[in-house]
N, C-alpha and C positions, 0 to 999 in steps of 0.2 A: 503494499499499499504506500510505496513512496513516489510514486508517479502522480505529482499534483500539477504538472505544467498544462496550463489550459490557454485557450484563445478567447478573446473578447466575442461574445454572443451578439449579433445584430438584431435585436426584437423591436427596431423602429416600426416596422411593419407587422406587428404581432400576428402570428399565423395561429388561428383557433383551431381547437380540436374538432374534426368533422363531427357532425351531428350522429352520425350512424356509428361513430367509434367510442361511444361512452354511454352510461346509464344517466339518468336524471338525480340518482342519489348515490350514495356510497356510506361507508362505516369509518369515516376519518374525518379529520378536522379542516381540510381543504378540498372545496367543491370540485367536482370532477372537471369541469370546464376549465378551470385554472391549473389543477395539477397535470392535465394532459397537454397543456398549451406551451407554446414556445417561450412566453413570459416566464414560466416556472422555471425553464432551464437558464434563464437569464438572471433570473432573481429567485433562488430557491429559498424554501424556508422548510423549517421542521414539520414532518408529518407525524400525527399521532393517531393510531387506531383505538376506536371507542372502548373505552373501559379496561383496556389491557393493563395498562401501567398501574392503574389503581387496584387491579384483581392481584397482580403480582408485585405489589409494593414491598412486600417483605422482601422478595429475592432481590430486588434492585437495591434497598436498603442495606443488605448484606454485600453486594458487589460493591458499593461505595467505599466500603471499608477494606477492601482487597487491592493491594497495589501490583500484584504479580497477574499477568494475563492468563498464564496457564491454570492458576488457581481459580480464576474468575470463570474459565471455560468449564472446569471440572464441576464447579458449584451450579453453574448453568445446566450441563447434562444431569445432575442429580436431581435438580429441582424438576426438570422436564420428566424423568423418570417417576418421581415420587406424585407429581400433580396429576400426571395422566396415567399412573399405574402401568408404566411400560413393561416392567420387570415381572408385574403380578396381574395380568390379564383377567384372571378369574375375579378379582376384586373390582374390576371394571364392568363385570358383568359377562365375561367370555365363559361359554358353557360347551365343551367339546361334544357333549352328548345331544346338544339342542340340533333341531332340524336346519337351524340357520345359526351356527356357531360363531359366525364372525371371523374376522381376519386380525388376530392379534399382533401378528409381525408388520402390519402396515403402521408405520409412524413417520415422522419428519425426516429421519435419515434415509429410509426408504424411498420416500418421495424424491428426496435430493438424488440419491443414486440413480433412480428411474429418469429424471430429467437428464443428468449428465450422460446417461447412455443413449437416450433418444427425447428429445423435447415434444415429439409427436406421440408419446406413448400415453398410456391410461394415466401414470403418474404426471405426465406433462399437462394432460387436461385438467387434473385436480389442481395442479398449482396455477395454470391460466385462469380456472374457475375461481380460485382464492383472490386473486389479482381483481377480477371483475367484480366480486362481491365486496371486497374492502375498499378498492380505489376507484370503482366505477368505469375502468377501462376495459373494453370488450376486447377479445382476442381478435387478432387480424389474420392469424393462420393457425390452423391445426389439421395436419395431412392435406394441406392445400388452403387456397385462400379463403377467409370469411368475410363477406362483404355485406352480409344482410342477416337480421334475425329470422327472417322467413326461409333462408337457404337450408336445404336438406343437409347439407355439410354441417351448419351450424347445429342443427337438431342433432345430427351425429355426435357433435362435440358435446352437447349437453348431456347426451345418454351415456358417453365415456366417462364423463365427469361423475355422473351420478353413479354408476357402477363403481369407480374408484373410492367413491365416499361410503358406499353401501356397507353396513355391518363393521365399521371402523371405529376407533376410539377419539372422536373429535379432532381428526386430523387438520381441519382449518383453524381450530384453536390453537393446535400444535404450531402452525405456521403464524399464526398472530405474535406468539410468544418469540418464535424465531426471529421474526421481522424486528420486533421490539429490541430484543437483544442485539441484534446486528446495529441497530441505530446508537444504542448505548455504547456499544464498543467503539463505533466510529466517534462519537462526541468525546469519548474518553481518551482515545488514544490520537485522533487527528482534530483537535477542537478547532483549528483555524482552517480547515479544509472544507470548502462548500461544493467545489466541483473536482472530479478525478477524471483524466483523460484515459479513456478506454478504447479498445479496437475490436472490430468484427470484421472477418474474411468472408468474401463471397465471390463466386464465378460469374454471378448475373446481378447486377445492380437494379436490372429492370423488376426483380422479384420484390423490391421495396416501394412502397406508395410515395411518389414524389409530390410534395405540395407546392414547392417552388424552387427557382433555381437562382440564387443570387450571384452565382459566379460559376466558371468552368469547374472548378474544384470544391466548391462550398454549395450544399443543397440543404434543403429542408425536407425531411422524411417524416412519415408517420410509422413508427416502429410497431412491432407486435407488443401485446400488453406485457409480456415478459420475453427476456431475451437474454443469451449468453454472450458475455463480452470477455475480451482477454485483456491482461496488463501490458502487452507489448505487442508491436506490429509484427514482429517475427513469428510470434506465437498464433496470432490470428492469420498470418498468412498461409499456416498450414490447412486451412479451410478454405482458401480462395485466393485469387492474385489481385482482387480488387479489395482494398482496405477501406473500411468505414471508420472513421475516427471520431468520437463524440465526447464531449464534456458533459459527464454525466453528474447531476446533482446527487450528493451522497445520501440525500433522503430519499432518492429512488433506488438504492441498493437494498435488495433483500438477503443477499450473501455475498460473502467474498471469502476467497481460498483460506485465509488463516484463522477465519472465524471459529472454526470447529478444528482445530490442529489434530491430525492422526485418525482422523473419522472418514475423511474421504480422500484416501492417498492418490497422488498423481494428478490431480486436477487442478488447473489454474482458470477456473471459470468465475467470472462474476456475474451474478443474476441481476438484471437490471429491469425494472419497471418501466414501461414504455409510454407512449404518447408522442407528441410533436418534438423533434429534435434538429437542430442545425448542426450537420456534419461536415467533415472534410473528407474528400475521396484521394486515394493515391493508389497507383499501380506497381506491383512490385517488379 
C-alpha cells in the first residue's frame, strides 16, 4: 500500500452515474448518485455502512488499543469467528440431519477465494449483490454485460446471487464487517491517503462503458460495481496489454492484499467498488 502517487482529476464537467447503473436507495451514509459519480473520485469522503460500527463497537474499541497490525488482524479474525459462529456452525443453526442442512463452510474467506478464482462465479454474484445492496451500485457485468433490470442475464445473476446466499450464515453481514475493518485499517495505517493509484489490464478497452473522452489517453469510464485492480502496471499487464490506471478513493476499497495476511496466499488484488472513474490508458 505504498503507491499513493495520483493525478489531478478533472471534475469540472461532473459526469453523473447513469440512471440505470444504480438504485434509488442504499445502506450507507452517501447517496448512490453521489457515491457513483465522478465528483466522488475527485472529492472522496468516508463511507459508513448503516449500523455496522455501532454493532461492533466493542471490536473497534479493542483494535484502537493495539499498535501491532498482525495482532489487530488476529483479533479481527477471532471476532469474525465468534460473532458468526464460524467454527461452531451447529450453534448458528446448522443441522446435518436436516432436509436442508445449510452450508457451514460458506464464509467471507470462501467468498474472497471464489472471487479471486473467478469474478463471474457464484461467489462473485454474491459479492456484486452485496455492493448493489449496500452502496446502491448495480452490476454492469456478470457472465456478460448487464444493461437493464429486465434483461434475462440480470435475472440469471439474481438467481445465482440468491443461490449463493441460501442456507448460509449471514454472508452479507460478514462482508459488512470486512469492509468496515478494511476502512478502519486504511485510516489507521494511511491516514493522509485519500486516493490510491491502481491498475487493471485488459485486451479490449471496448469492454468498458465509455462516458466521455477528455483526451487521447484519459477517459471517463463506468466500471462494474466491483472490480479487481493490481498495485502495479507490470502485474496488471499479465491480464492484458492495455493498462487502465485509476486513482481510486480509499473509501471504495473493500479489500487489499495485506488486510488478511496469510489467509489468501499469492494474490495481489485490490477489490474496488465501482461507479464513474476518470482513468488514464497506456499500452505495454
